[in-house]
Backbone as CSV, one residue per row, in Angstrom:
resi,resn,N_x,N_y,N_z,CA_x,CA_y,CA_z,C_x,C_y,C_z
1,MET,0.928,22.905,60.347,0.551,22.368,59.411,-0.760,21.460,60.624
2,PRO,-1.441,20.856,59.629,-2.349,20.420,60.791,-1.892,18.769,60.927
3,PRO,-2.990,18.150,62.038,-2.291,16.807,62.360,-2.335,15.583,61.171
4,PRO,-1.832,14.707,61.135,-1.919,13.771,60.175,-3.475,13.037,60.474
5,CYS,-4.261,12.710,59.535,-5.701,12.007,59.763,-4.780,9.992,59.827
6,GLU,-5.916,9.429,60.382,-5.916,8.541,60.089,-6.596,7.572,59.144
7,VAL,-6.530,6.781,58.095,-7.233,5.920,57.408,-8.122,5.272,57.679
8,PRO,-8.999,5.395,57.947,-10.141,4.132,58.566,-9.867,2.602,57.833
9,GLN,-10.123,1.429,58.676,-10.076,0.128,58.236,-11.394,-0.228,57.508
10,PHE,-11.398,-0.525,56.182,-12.284,-1.555,55.101,-12.119,-2.182,54.907
11,ALA,-12.951,-3.293,54.190,-12.656,-4.540,53.439,-12.379,-3.879,51.922
12,PRO,-11.843,-5.020,51.394,-11.238,-4.658,50.070,-11.578,-4.565,49.393
13,VAL,-11.803,-3.641,47.651,-12.642,-3.642,46.986,-12.927,-4.856,46.090
14,ARG,-13.856,-5.208,45.682,-13.853,-6.498,44.559,-14.703,-5.997,43.510
15,VAL,-14.570,-6.379,42.080,-15.162,-6.253,40.973,-15.527,-7.346,41.358
16,ARG,-17.156,-7.450,40.510,-17.935,-8.530,40.324,-17.709,-9.054,39.472
17,GLY,-16.982,-10.140,39.697,-16.836,-11.437,38.240,-14.865,-11.902,38.152
18,GLY,-14.683,-10.990,39.627,-13.322,-10.958,39.253,-12.683,-10.293,38.515
19,ARG,-11.532,-10.897,37.716,-10.600,-11.096,36.935,-11.615,-11.191,35.345
20,CYS,-10.596,-10.096,34.654,-11.343,-9.876,33.341,-11.096,-11.591,32.598
21,ARG,-12.156,-12.051,32.249,-12.651,-13.681,31.824,-13.218,-13.674,30.343
22,LEU,-12.378,-14.078,29.367,-12.345,-13.864,28.013,-12.560,-15.501,27.676
23,SER,-13.955,-15.644,27.419,-13.925,-17.149,26.946,-13.592,-17.420,25.798
24,ARG,-12.748,-18.684,24.975,-12.286,-18.806,23.727,-13.386,-18.536,23.016
25,SER,-14.295,-19.029,23.247,-15.356,-18.799,21.766,-15.998,-16.760,21.408
26,ARG,-15.740,-16.655,22.725,-16.059,-14.817,22.444,-14.465,-14.302,21.917
27,LEU,-13.478,-14.720,22.336,-12.115,-14.296,21.746,-12.369,-14.690,20.215
28,VAL,-12.839,-15.225,20.112,-12.777,-16.119,18.240,-13.669,-15.088,17.490
29,ARG,-14.484,-14.750,18.370,-16.305,-14.012,17.162,-15.708,-12.705,17.563
30,HIS,-14.689,-11.785,18.204,-14.355,-10.902,18.014,-13.091,-10.309,17.128
31,ARG,-12.269,-11.623,16.964,-10.888,-11.610,16.313,-11.991,-11.767,14.844
32,GLY,-12.856,-12.709,14.556,-13.542,-12.995,13.227,-14.002,-11.770,12.932
33,ARG,-14.801,-10.665,13.487,-15.027,-9.552,13.202,-14.593,-8.293,13.234
34,ALA,-13.303,-8.574,13.727,-11.986,-7.640,13.331,-11.788,-8.134,11.648
35,LEU,-11.516,-9.107,11.271,-10.761,-9.350,10.373,-12.018,-9.124,8.856
36,ALA,-13.260,-9.438,9.512,-14.390,-8.869,8.417,-13.948,-7.619,7.927
37,VAL,-13.888,-6.794,8.741,-13.945,-5.479,9.091,-12.741,-4.763,8.314
38,GLY,-11.619,-5.390,8.744,-10.662,-5.184,7.899,-10.445,-5.716,6.881
39,LEU,-11.381,-6.910,6.031,-11.340,-7.012,4.714,-11.795,-5.892,4.220
40,VAL,-13.347,-5.708,4.583,-14.370,-4.717,3.559,-13.459,-2.990,3.718
41,VAL,-12.866,-2.862,4.501,-12.235,-1.336,4.627,-10.784,-1.739,3.679
42,THR,-10.056,-2.677,3.554,-9.272,-2.756,2.576,-10.032,-3.441,0.828
43,ALA,-10.917,-3.443,0.750,-11.687,-3.673,-0.407,-11.838,-2.516,-0.789
44,ALA,-12.677,-1.469,-0.061,-12.755,-0.104,-0.542,-11.720,0.737,-0.547
45,ALA,-10.394,0.388,-0.253,-9.524,0.965,-0.347,-9.015,0.786,-1.530
46,LEU,-9.255,-0.073,-1.998,-8.568,-0.850,-3.787,-8.572,-0.227,-4.731
47,VAL,-10.804,-0.724,-4.271,-11.794,-0.291,-5.376,-11.431,1.515,-5.093
48,ALA,-11.118,2.124,-4.606,-10.894,3.872,-4.693,-10.190,3.953,-5.625
49,ALA,-8.507,3.432,-5.061,-7.368,3.888,-5.779,-7.172,2.917,-6.687
50,GLY,-8.387,2.106,-7.506,-7.526,1.367,-7.824,-7.591,1.722,-9.568
51,PRO,-6.612,1.341,-10.807,-6.636,1.999,-11.883,-8.145,2.131,-12.548
52,ARG,-8.274,3.546,-13.149,-9.209,3.786,-14.129,-9.229,3.751,-14.929
53,GLU,-9.824,3.611,-16.456,-9.690,4.368,-17.720,-10.176,5.659,-17.554
54,PRO,-9.576,6.226,-18.484,-10.175,7.781,-18.782,-11.641,8.000,-19.400
55,ALA,-12.066,8.781,-18.733,-13.783,8.757,-19.310,-13.735,9.423,-20.957
56,GLU,-14.170,9.171,-21.973,-14.024,9.249,-23.293,-15.472,10.164,-23.796
57,THR,-15.747,10.920,-23.498,-17.118,11.345,-23.370,-16.952,12.469,-24.739
58,ASP,-15.829,13.139,-25.452,-15.838,13.789,-26.965,-15.717,12.895,-27.930
59,GLY,-15.712,11.625,-27.487,-15.180,10.483,-28.591,-14.116,10.645,-29.042
60,GLY,-12.873,11.246,-28.954,-11.531,11.754,-28.833,-10.648,10.548,-28.336
61,PRO,-9.400,10.553,-28.357,-8.585,9.490,-27.209,-8.740,9.746,-26.016
62,PRO,-8.596,9.164,-25.072,-8.464,9.486,-23.976,-7.220,9.962,-23.613
63,ARG,-7.540,10.797,-22.014,-6.589,11.883,-21.746,-5.826,11.208,-20.810
64,GLU,-4.404,11.168,-20.620,-3.377,11.087,-20.011,-3.494,11.609,-18.978
65,ARG,-3.403,10.731,-17.522,-3.412,11.490,-16.693,-2.170,12.105,-15.974
66,ALA,-2.196,12.942,-15.279,-1.057,13.870,-14.706,-0.016,13.232,-13.791
67,GLY,1.247,12.590,-14.399,1.896,12.190,-13.426,1.975,10.558,-13.828
68,ALA,0.908,9.736,-14.803,1.233,8.958,-14.935,1.923,8.877,-16.159
69,PRO,2.490,7.789,-16.406,3.408,6.942,-17.834,2.412,7.336,-18.955
70,PRO,2.683,7.906,-20.014,2.168,8.029,-21.417,1.687,6.544,-21.913
71,ARG,0.342,6.114,-22.451,0.029,5.205,-22.819,0.689,4.446,-23.793
72,LYS,0.768,3.382,-24.693,1.857,3.254,-25.586,0.770,2.559,-26.754
73,VAL,0.962,2.750,-27.523,0.264,2.263,-29.373,1.779,2.071,-29.991
74,THR,0.449,1.001,-30.924,1.873,-0.104,-31.889,1.254,1.036,-32.662
75,ALA,2.359,1.440,-34.199,2.632,2.843,-34.731,2.971,2.092,-36.255
76,PRO,2.681,1.497,-37.120,2.973,0.978,-38.549,3.996,2.049,-38.812
77,VAL,4.901,1.725,-39.043,6.148,3.193,-39.475,6.516,3.296,-41.133
78,ARG,6.579,3.274,-42.470,7.514,2.490,-43.322,8.929,3.731,-43.473
79,ILE,9.930,2.553,-43.516,11.300,3.605,-43.489,11.403,3.462,-44.896
80,ALA,12.480,4.302,-45.120,12.721,4.739,-46.521,13.987,3.329,-47.156
81,ASP,14.550,3.094,-45.959,15.660,2.383,-46.760,15.295,0.532,-45.833
82,ALA,14.741,-0.420,-47.136,14.726,-1.347,-46.321,15.486,-2.254,-46.017
83,ALA,16.590,-1.970,-46.648,17.834,-2.868,-46.039,18.403,-2.321,-44.438
84,THR,17.969,-1.286,-44.507,18.336,-0.948,-42.926,17.161,-1.773,-41.980
85,VAL,15.881,-1.601,-42.451,14.847,-2.537,-41.567,15.021,-3.995,-41.466
86,ARG,15.816,-4.742,-42.606,15.878,-5.801,-42.363,17.183,-6.479,-40.934
87,LEU,18.037,-5.159,-40.682,18.774,-5.375,-39.293,17.869,-5.319,-38.445
88,LEU,16.583,-4.891,-37.726,15.989,-4.810,-36.992,15.447,-6.213,-36.685
89,ARG,15.774,-6.478,-35.418,14.747,-7.117,-34.622,14.197,-6.594,-33.339
90,PRO,12.576,-7.331,-32.948,11.876,-7.424,-31.955,12.496,-7.097,-30.917
91,GLY,12.564,-5.721,-29.732,13.240,-5.695,-28.794,14.101,-4.495,-28.901
92,ASP,14.571,-4.214,-30.332,15.626,-3.265,-30.522,14.803,-1.960,-30.179
93,ARG,15.610,-1.198,-30.120,14.820,0.823,-29.713,15.864,1.560,-30.629
94,VAL,15.254,2.135,-31.021,15.568,3.265,-32.519,15.146,4.439,-31.874
95,ASP,15.776,5.110,-32.846,15.087,7.021,-32.837,14.824,6.608,-34.463
96,VAL,13.579,7.699,-34.601,13.453,7.561,-36.435,13.542,9.255,-36.450
97,ILE,14.379,9.312,-37.937,14.522,10.579,-38.481,13.666,10.860,-38.897
98,ALA,13.034,12.126,-39.189,12.534,12.816,-41.159,13.096,13.356,-41.071
99,ALA,13.527,13.390,-42.717,14.438,13.918,-43.752,13.429,14.458,-44.754
100,ARG,13.597,15.535,-45.251,12.658,16.436,-46.016,13.529,16.971,-46.873
101,GLU,13.806,16.636,-48.257,14.052,17.732,-49.061,13.361,19.096,-49.377
102,THR,14.801,20.101,-48.988,13.755,21.093,-49.291,13.025,21.617,-51.208
103,ALA,12.940,22.621,-51.097,13.115,23.140,-52.767,13.874,23.769,-52.970
104,THR,14.920,24.118,-52.677,16.251,24.913,-52.836,17.562,24.019,-52.576
105,GLY,16.756,22.505,-52.627,17.859,21.606,-52.523,18.478,21.007,-51.716
106,GLY,18.403,21.789,-50.701,18.998,21.194,-49.050,18.351,20.498,-48.547
107,GLY,18.426,20.274,-47.401,17.466,19.152,-46.811,17.531,19.382,-45.013
108,ASP,16.518,18.701,-45.077,15.872,19.087,-43.580,15.433,17.547,-42.524
109,ALA,16.530,17.637,-41.429,16.334,16.308,-40.467,15.853,16.360,-39.721
110,ARG,14.994,15.571,-39.001,14.800,15.696,-37.300,14.223,14.667,-36.567
111,VAL,14.521,14.342,-35.317,14.208,13.576,-34.939,12.646,13.392,-34.191
112,VAL,12.466,12.575,-35.007,10.723,12.730,-34.215,10.296,11.584,-33.419
113,ALA,10.905,10.511,-33.089,10.888,9.428,-31.783,11.952,9.227,-31.440
114,ARG,12.146,9.029,-30.167,13.494,8.749,-29.691,12.864,7.196,-28.575
115,GLY,14.066,6.445,-29.048,13.969,5.194,-28.008,12.466,4.609,-28.218
116,ALA,12.065,4.369,-29.483,10.773,3.686,-29.924,11.277,1.887,-29.870
117,LEU,10.468,1.241,-29.481,10.715,0.147,-29.022,9.998,-0.927,-30.101
118,VAL,10.825,-1.889,-31.099,10.978,-2.360,-32.200,9.617,-3.790,-31.682
119,THR,8.519,-3.671,-31.987,7.684,-4.898,-31.789,8.082,-5.663,-32.418
120,GLU,7.370,-5.541,-34.280,7.386,-6.772,-35.268,8.289,-5.713,-35.997
121,VAL,8.567,-6.812,-36.938,9.430,-6.655,-38.405,8.777,-7.463,-38.887
122,PRO,7.690,-7.401,-40.138,6.983,-7.988,-40.745,7.886,-8.463,-41.831
123,LYS,7.640,-9.782,-42.326,8.346,-10.409,-43.315,7.771,-10.233,-44.567
124,PRO,8.411,-9.358,-45.958,8.205,-9.043,-47.016,7.432,-10.109,-47.709
125,LEU,6.112,-9.576,-48.895,5.368,-10.382,-49.395,6.672,-11.280,-50.134
126,ASP,5.981,-12.804,-50.757,6.892,-13.250,-51.623,5.572,-13.918,-52.593
127,GLY,5.340,-13.119,-53.350,4.586,-13.133,-54.328,4.989,-12.267,-55.832
128,PRO,4.378,-13.029,-56.859,5.064,-12.177,-58.408,4.444,-10.463,-58.110
129,GLY,5.754,-10.167,-58.634,6.042,-8.446,-58.125,5.728,-8.206,-56.751
130,GLU,5.917,-9.056,-55.848,5.835,-8.345,-54.897,7.189,-8.582,-54.093
131,GLY,7.641,-8.620,-53.201,8.865,-8.953,-52.361,9.886,-7.911,-52.384
132,ALA,11.111,-7.448,-52.243,12.300,-6.678,-52.298,11.879,-5.762,-53.284
133,SER,12.008,-6.725,-54.331,11.516,-4.692,-55.654,9.952,-4.408,-55.358
134,ALA,9.013,-4.914,-54.351,8.081,-4.469,-54.417,8.381,-3.071,-53.149
135,GLU,9.034,-3.424,-52.305,9.084,-2.893,-51.193,9.918,-1.762,-51.477
136,SER,10.863,-1.874,-52.418,11.889,-0.355,-53.515,10.929,-0.014,-53.722
137,ALA,9.909,-0.521,-54.824,8.451,0.657,-55.276,7.479,1.278,-54.524
138,ALA,7.242,0.801,-53.483,6.680,1.508,-52.630,6.991,2.118,-51.700
139,GLY,8.507,2.259,-51.404,9.257,3.217,-50.485,9.841,2.424,-49.467
140,GLY,10.686,1.448,-49.209,10.789,0.854,-48.297,10.255,-0.149,-47.670
141,ALA,10.456,-0.169,-46.541,9.327,-1.376,-45.574,9.150,-0.723,-44.387
142,LEU,8.558,-1.836,-43.940,7.531,-1.328,-43.215,7.940,-1.959,-41.381
143,VAL,7.915,-1.340,-40.724,8.308,-1.450,-38.958,7.144,-1.377,-38.454
144,LEU,6.641,-2.042,-37.010,6.237,-2.150,-36.006,6.871,-1.711,-34.856
145,LEU,6.696,-0.262,-34.608,7.004,0.381,-33.271,5.774,0.867,-32.062
146,SER,6.378,0.874,-30.741,5.759,1.224,-29.547,6.125,1.998,-29.399
147,VAL,4.757,3.275,-29.114,5.553,4.528,-29.002,4.303,4.751,-28.062
148,PRO,4.750,6.302,-27.695,3.387,6.852,-26.752,1.872,7.438,-27.918
149,ARG,0.969,7.721,-27.071,-0.037,7.762,-28.512,0.570,9.340,-29.276
150,ALA,1.486,10.274,-28.269,1.133,11.640,-29.045,2.877,11.452,-30.650
151,THR,3.399,10.540,-29.753,4.598,10.439,-30.474,3.918,9.290,-32.306
152,ALA,2.725,8.897,-31.603,2.351,8.165,-33.398,1.859,8.830,-34.282
153,ALA,1.416,10.056,-33.627,0.082,10.772,-34.158,1.861,11.547,-35.015
154,VAL,2.672,12.181,-34.022,3.692,12.787,-35.191,4.620,11.678,-36.403
155,LEU,4.993,10.491,-35.419,5.327,9.687,-36.967,4.343,9.173,-38.038
156,VAL,2.952,9.233,-37.953,2.311,9.256,-39.535,1.973,10.944,-39.812
157,GLY,2.324,11.757,-39.560,2.529,13.027,-40.150,3.426,12.974,-40.647
158,ALA,4.770,12.523,-40.174,6.195,12.932,-40.900,6.591,11.792,-41.618
159,GLY,5.497,10.549,-41.581,6.187,10.039,-42.709,5.056,10.084,-44.598
160,THR,4.255,11.303,-44.000,3.043,11.632,-45.296,4.082,12.534,-45.912
161,THR,4.923,13.411,-45.212,5.393,14.605,-45.653,7.391,14.243,-45.865
162,ALA,8.235,13.296,-45.067,9.382,13.216,-45.290,9.418,11.696,-45.397
163,SER,10.840,11.148,-46.046,11.384,10.205,-45.860,11.972,9.890,-44.614
164,LEU,11.394,8.414,-43.815,11.975,8.213,-42.538,12.841,7.631,-42.636
165,ALA,13.627,7.008,-41.332,15.092,6.706,-41.316,14.924,6.530,-39.794
166,VAL,15.813,5.154,-39.352,15.721,4.620,-38.350,17.873,4.625,-37.738
167,THR,18.197,4.600,-36.265,19.028,4.626,-35.998,19.541,3.724,-34.860
168,LEU,19.580,2.852,-34.514,19.794,1.898,-33.367,20.226,2.514,-31.807
169,CYS,19.471,2.425,-31.304,20.016,2.913,-29.408,20.847,1.877,-28.644
């Protein structure tokens, strides 16, 4: 093993300017710059991730985004039994059932909307030849339901070929 060497004596090394000195104005200037950069990055992220309306290029209804809740529309529905509609209040949830009588005398019923939200129950018109007797003659009473767009199309189609009834959920 080699003999130990001695370290020669030398003056301590000093960094020019001494300790790291940040003046208050320099600190404020850097903090303001960091805040401005943070705001710009946040704004860019919000614009990039914000809600967007689907493009309507084909003139049809906008397409639903995968994973997004379906968009709700208000659908006017004529229920066959006007007395049942008078029991409904805005905020009620109903299932809509389409009942169709077949040529053989039997019946066919199916649920066309589940958990539809009643948004409005229009009052019957009160004029000569209108009102409850007109509702019966027209085939029931009108109710406005909030349903997904696809369900609204099914409701309209079922309303033209079958009598519609509701059950409270």
